[in-house]
C-alpha positions as CSV (number, residue, x, y, z in Angstrom):
1,M,79.7,97.3,184.1
2,K,78.1,96.9,180.6
3,I,80.4,95.8,177.8
4,L,79.4,95.6,174.1
5,V,81.3,93.1,172.0
6,A,80.8,93.8,168.3
7,P,83.2,92.0,166.0
8,D,83.2,91.2,162.3
9,K,84.1,87.7,161.2
10,F,87.7,86.4,161.4
11,K,87.8,85.2,157.8
12,G,89.0,81.6,157.5
13,S,88.8,81.1,161.3
14,M,85.6,82.2,163.0
15,T,82.2,83.7,162.2
16,A,81.4,87.0,163.9
17,R,79.2,85.2,166.4
18,A,81.9,82.7,167.3
19,A,84.5,85.4,167.7
20,G,82.2,87.5,169.9
21,D,81.3,84.6,172.1
22,A,85.0,83.7,172.5
23,M,85.9,87.4,173.3
24,R,83.1,87.6,175.8
25,D,84.6,84.5,177.7
26,G,88.0,86.2,177.9
27,L,86.6,89.5,179.1
28,L,84.6,87.6,181.8
29,R,87.9,86.4,183.2
30,V,88.8,90.0,183.9
31,W,85.3,91.3,184.9
32,P,83.4,88.3,186.1
33,D,80.3,90.4,187.0
34,A,80.2,92.4,183.8
35,E,77.0,92.4,181.7
36,I,78.3,91.6,178.2
37,D,76.2,91.9,175.1
38,V,77.6,90.2,171.9
39,V,76.4,91.8,168.7
40,P,78.0,90.5,165.4
41,V,78.6,93.2,162.8
42,A,79.7,93.2,159.1
43,D,80.7,95.6,156.3
44,G,78.9,94.3,153.3
45,G,81.0,91.3,152.5
46,D,80.0,87.6,152.9
47,G,78.5,87.1,156.3
48,T,76.6,90.3,156.3
49,A,73.1,88.7,156.3
50,E,74.0,86.3,159.0
51,A,75.4,89.0,161.3
52,I,72.3,91.2,160.9
53,L,70.0,88.2,161.5
54,E,71.9,87.4,164.7
55,A,71.4,91.0,165.8
56,V,67.8,91.7,165.0
57,G,66.1,88.3,164.3
58,G,64.2,87.1,161.3
59,K,64.7,84.2,159.0
60,S,66.9,82.9,156.2
61,V,64.9,82.1,153.1
62,R,66.6,79.6,150.7
63,L,65.9,79.1,147.0
64,D,67.3,78.0,143.7
65,V,68.6,80.8,141.5
66,T,70.8,81.4,138.5
67,G,74.5,81.3,139.2
68,P,77.1,83.5,137.6
69,D,77.8,80.9,134.9
70,G,74.1,80.4,134.2
71,R,73.8,77.1,136.1
72,P,71.5,76.9,139.1
73,V,72.8,77.4,142.6
74,K,71.2,77.4,146.0
75,A,71.2,80.8,147.7
76,A,69.5,82.6,150.6
77,F,68.4,86.0,151.6
78,A,67.7,87.3,155.1
79,L,64.1,88.5,155.8
80,L,64.5,90.6,159.0
81,A,61.9,90.9,161.7
82,P,59.2,92.2,161.4
83,G,59.5,91.3,157.7
84,D,59.7,94.7,155.9
85,A,63.5,94.6,155.3
86,A,65.7,92.1,153.7
87,V,69.5,91.5,153.2
88,V,70.7,90.1,149.9
89,E,74.3,89.1,149.5
90,M,75.5,89.1,146.0
91,A,78.1,86.5,146.9
92,Q,75.3,84.0,147.6
93,A,73.9,84.0,144.0
94,S,76.6,85.7,141.8
95,G,79.8,85.1,143.8
96,L,83.2,84.1,142.5
97,A,83.5,81.5,145.3
98,L,80.6,79.6,143.7
99,L,82.8,78.6,140.8
100,P,85.8,76.3,140.6
101,A,89.0,78.2,140.8
102,G,90.0,79.6,137.4
103,S,86.8,78.8,135.7
104,N,85.0,82.1,135.7
105,D,84.5,84.1,132.5
106,P,83.9,87.7,133.4
107,L,82.9,88.5,129.8
108,T,79.7,86.3,130.2
109,A,79.3,86.0,134.0
110,T,75.8,87.2,135.0
111,S,74.3,88.8,138.1
112,F,70.8,87.5,137.2
113,G,70.6,85.3,140.3
114,T,71.1,88.3,142.6
115,G,68.0,89.9,141.0
116,E,66.1,86.7,141.6
117,L,67.0,86.9,145.3
118,I,65.8,90.6,145.4
119,A,62.6,89.7,143.6
120,A,61.9,86.9,146.1
121,A,62.6,89.2,149.0
122,I,60.1,91.8,147.6
123,D,57.6,89.0,147.1
124,A,58.1,88.0,150.8
125,G,57.1,91.5,151.9
126,A,60.4,93.4,152.0
127,R,60.0,97.1,151.2
128,R,63.7,97.8,151.9
129,V,66.5,95.7,150.6
130,L,70.1,96.0,151.7
131,L,72.3,94.7,148.8
132,A,75.7,93.6,150.0
133,V,77.9,93.5,146.9
134,G,81.2,92.0,148.0
135,G,82.6,88.9,146.4
136,S,81.0,89.0,143.0
137,A,82.1,87.1,139.9
138,T,80.5,89.6,137.5
139,N,81.3,92.6,135.4
140,D,77.9,93.3,133.9
141,G,76.9,96.6,135.5
142,G,74.2,94.7,137.5
143,T,72.3,94.3,134.2
144,G,71.6,90.6,134.9
145,A,70.1,91.4,138.3
146,L,68.1,94.4,136.8
147,S,66.8,92.2,134.0
148,A,65.6,89.6,136.6
149,L,63.6,92.6,138.1
150,G,62.0,93.5,134.7
151,A,64.5,95.7,132.9
152,R,65.2,95.0,129.2
153,F,68.5,95.7,127.6
154,L,68.1,95.9,123.8
155,D,70.3,95.9,120.7
156,E,69.8,98.1,117.7
157,R,67.2,95.7,116.3
158,G,65.2,95.7,119.6
159,A,66.3,92.2,120.6
160,E,67.3,91.5,124.2
161,L,71.1,91.2,124.7
162,P,72.7,88.0,125.9
163,R,73.7,88.0,129.6
164,G,77.1,89.1,130.6
165,G,79.2,92.3,130.6
166,A,80.7,91.9,127.1
167,A,77.3,92.0,125.4
168,L,76.7,95.5,126.7
169,G,79.0,96.7,123.9
170,G,76.0,96.3,121.6
171,L,73.5,98.1,123.9
172,A,71.2,100.5,122.0
173,A,68.3,101.0,124.4
174,I,67.0,100.2,127.8
175,D,63.3,99.6,128.6
176,D,63.2,100.4,132.3
177,A,59.4,100.7,132.6
178,P,58.8,97.2,133.9
179,L,61.7,97.7,136.4
180,R,60.2,100.9,137.7
181,K,56.8,99.3,138.2
182,R,58.4,96.3,140.0
183,L,60.4,98.5,142.3
184,H,57.7,101.0,143.1
185,G,57.8,101.8,146.8
186,I,61.0,99.7,147.3
187,A,64.1,101.2,148.7
188,I,67.5,99.6,147.8
189,D,70.6,100.4,149.8
190,I,73.9,99.1,148.4
191,A,76.5,98.2,151.0
192,S,80.1,98.5,149.7
193,D,83.5,99.5,150.8
194,V,85.1,100.6,147.5
195,D,85.2,104.1,145.9
196,N,86.1,103.0,142.3
197,P,84.2,104.7,139.5
198,L,82.4,102.7,136.9
199,V,84.9,103.1,134.1
200,G,88.4,104.2,133.3
201,P,91.8,103.3,134.7
202,N,90.4,103.0,138.3
203,G,87.1,101.6,137.2
204,A,85.4,98.2,137.8
205,S,87.0,96.5,134.8
206,A,90.5,97.8,135.2
207,I,90.8,97.1,138.9
208,Y,88.7,94.1,139.7
209,A,88.0,92.2,136.5
210,P,91.6,90.7,136.5
211,Q,90.8,89.2,139.9
212,K,87.8,87.5,138.3
213,G,89.8,86.0,135.4
214,A,89.9,88.8,132.8
215,T,92.8,89.1,130.4
216,P,94.1,92.5,129.4
217,D,92.1,92.2,126.2
218,A,89.0,91.3,128.1
219,V,89.5,94.2,130.5
220,R,89.4,96.6,127.5
221,V,86.3,94.9,126.1
222,L,84.5,95.1,129.5
223,D,85.5,98.8,130.1
224,A,84.2,99.8,126.7
225,A,81.0,97.8,127.3
226,L,80.4,99.5,130.7
227,T,81.1,102.9,129.1
228,R,78.4,102.1,126.5
229,F,76.0,101.0,129.3
230,A,76.6,104.2,131.2
231,D,75.9,106.3,128.0
232,V,72.6,104.5,127.3
233,A,71.6,104.6,131.0
234,A,72.2,108.4,131.0
235,Q,70.0,108.8,127.9
236,T,67.3,106.7,129.6
237,T,67.3,108.2,133.1
238,G,69.4,111.3,133.0
239,A,71.8,109.8,135.6
240,D,75.4,109.9,134.5
241,I,77.1,107.2,136.6
242,R,80.5,107.0,134.9
243,A,82.5,108.9,137.5
244,V,80.3,108.3,140.6
245,P,82.5,107.2,143.5
246,G,81.7,103.6,144.3
247,A,79.7,103.0,141.1
248,G,82.3,100.4,140.1
249,A,81.6,98.1,143.0
250,A,80.8,94.5,142.1
251,G,81.6,94.9,138.4
252,G,79.5,98.0,138.2
253,T,76.4,96.5,139.9
254,A,76.4,99.5,142.2
255,G,76.3,101.9,139.2
256,G,73.6,100.0,137.4
257,F,71.4,100.0,140.5
258,I,72.0,103.7,141.2
259,A,71.1,104.7,137.6
260,L,68.1,102.4,137.0
261,A,66.8,101.4,140.4
262,G,67.3,104.6,142.3
263,A,69.5,102.8,144.8
264,K,71.6,104.6,147.4
265,L,75.2,103.7,148.1
266,D,76.8,103.8,151.5
267,R,79.6,102.1,153.5
268,G,78.5,98.6,154.3
269,A,79.4,98.9,157.9
270,N,77.4,102.1,158.3
271,L,74.3,100.4,156.9
272,V,74.7,97.4,159.1
273,L,75.1,99.4,162.2
274,E,72.0,101.4,161.3
275,L,69.9,98.3,160.6
276,I,70.9,96.6,163.9
277,G,70.2,99.8,166.0
278,F,73.8,100.1,167.2
279,E,73.5,103.6,168.6
280,R,70.7,102.4,170.9
281,R,72.8,99.4,172.0
282,L,75.5,101.8,173.2
283,D,73.2,103.2,175.9
284,G,74.8,102.6,179.3
285,T,77.8,100.9,177.9
286,A,81.2,101.5,179.6
287,L,83.4,99.7,177.0
288,V,83.1,98.5,173.4
289,V,85.3,95.7,172.0
290,T,85.3,95.1,168.3
291,G,87.5,92.9,166.1
292,E,88.3,91.3,162.7
293,G,90.8,89.0,161.1
294,K,93.4,91.7,160.3
295,L,93.5,95.2,161.8
296,D,95.5,97.3,159.4
297,R,95.3,100.6,157.5
298,Q,92.6,99.2,155.3
299,T,90.4,99.1,158.3
300,L,90.5,102.9,158.2
301,A,88.7,102.9,154.9
302,G,85.5,102.2,156.7
303,K,85.5,98.5,157.6
304,A,83.3,97.3,160.4
305,P,85.7,97.8,163.4
306,Y,86.3,101.4,162.3
307,A,82.6,102.1,162.1
308,V,82.0,100.5,165.5
309,A,84.9,102.5,167.1
310,Q,83.7,105.8,165.6
311,A,80.2,105.2,166.8
312,A,81.5,104.6,170.3
313,R,83.8,107.6,170.1
314,R,80.8,109.9,169.3
315,R,79.1,108.7,172.5
316,G,82.3,109.1,174.6
317,V,82.6,105.3,175.1
318,P,86.2,103.8,175.0
319,A,86.7,101.2,172.3
320,A,89.3,98.5,171.9
321,A,89.9,95.6,169.5
322,V,90.9,92.0,169.2
323,A,92.2,90.9,165.8
324,G,94.0,88.0,164.3
325,V,96.9,90.3,163.3
326,V,97.4,93.9,164.4
327,D,99.4,95.8,161.8
328,V,98.9,99.5,162.8
329,R,100.9,102.2,164.4
330,E,100.0,104.0,167.6
331,D,98.7,107.0,165.6
332,D,96.6,104.7,163.4
333,L,95.0,103.3,166.6
334,E,94.0,106.9,167.5
335,R,92.6,107.5,164.1
336,L,90.6,104.3,164.3
337,G,89.2,105.4,167.6
338,L,90.8,102.5,169.5
339,T,92.3,102.8,172.9
340,A,94.2,99.5,172.5
341,A,94.3,96.4,170.3
342,E,95.4,92.8,171.0
343,A,96.4,90.2,168.4
344,L,95.5,86.5,168.4
345,V,99.1,85.9,167.2
346,A,101.1,86.3,170.4
347,P,104.6,85.1,171.5
348,G,104.6,81.3,171.1
349,V,101.5,81.3,168.9
350,T,101.9,81.2,165.1
351,P,99.4,82.6,162.7
352,E,98.5,79.0,161.7
353,Q,97.9,78.0,165.3
354,A,95.8,81.1,166.0
355,M,93.6,80.4,163.0
356,H,93.2,76.7,163.8
357,N,92.4,77.4,167.4
358,G,90.4,80.6,166.8
359,P,88.0,80.6,169.7
360,A,90.7,79.7,172.3
361,S,93.1,82.3,170.8
362,A,90.4,85.0,170.8
363,T,89.5,84.2,174.4
364,A,93.1,84.5,175.5
365,A,93.6,87.7,173.5
366,A,90.5,89.3,174.9
367,E,91.7,88.5,178.5
368,R,95.0,90.1,177.7
369,L,93.2,93.1,176.3
370,G,91.0,93.4,179.4
371,R,94.1,93.4,181.7
372,T,95.6,96.2,179.5
373,L,92.4,98.2,179.7
374,Q,92.3,97.8,183.5
375,R,95.7,99.5,183.7
376,I,95.3,102.3,181.2
377,L,91.6,103.1,181.7
378,G,91.1,102.1,185.4
379,L,88.0,100.1,184.4
380,H,88.8,97.6,187.2
381,E,87.2,100.2,189.5
382,R,83.9,99.6,187.8
383,G,84.3,95.9,187.2
């Protein structure tokens, strides 16, 4: 019997690879002769590049870039085999986690380093770039990254604006000709799991800027600045991004790249599965086991386990999950496309213990899941 194990990371406990290897060990206790393929997955957050590299091969390229506060940071992008595609994680160069807690200023934080990573990937031969935008510290509409790729954001005197989201309130014109030349023949796909528009009460500034340190006054400044950016971008390119679902991702980076770089936006998990050839990996598979740190109703919004289970369902392959915590009802499991789910937190095992002993807990949970699947699916007959 062939089993495909395709988990996302268990944040704070295990990488996707470590979780998958541990789950494989538990399933082998149930089906000792099974052929088990471990394929890490992700949904556009941190760990996306690593998961795709694990699945398809390639190399991680490390360099010094500009951090969100203007200071240099070390970051990396993944150049995938055979070298014509790359994965850039915004969190690597422009992430909130790069800064000391409470030190970020979303009024001035810049995405410039993300653009430097994209430029380096293009210089290395990538013609397609997957931009994973989770975890950003910025609210600049992606203008920092776009300026690193050649765009010029000008005030009414024709001078370039300072970096950061607040400065966009003084935007008068955009010179996008150098950007279009730089990106000629380059496809950029944005991996995101949010549907927020660029501006307004559900926009980037109102919903996410407070998490990045913005006060109520700063939120108003940033929303007005992104509105001004959207207006000038529409005048420049004809693309009105103000209400585009998902344009507010990463402080409006998604919207900026849609308007000025011709980027396409999709669920991160869908893009990851496409890049790793997940449909092909399902050939001949009798069971798919996925997983993540917490399986809950947010998973239904398109996170990696949902995408994995739906792909399996389309092929008529049963899917199940191991998670740190399982917080869904039976009807939610059905909507997720899962036959069963097993938590690392079990009787006698606290959440702290499960996280501290992640691999051992995942192995035990996968074994319990396998025993359950034997009963309800009769897979023991093919084991």
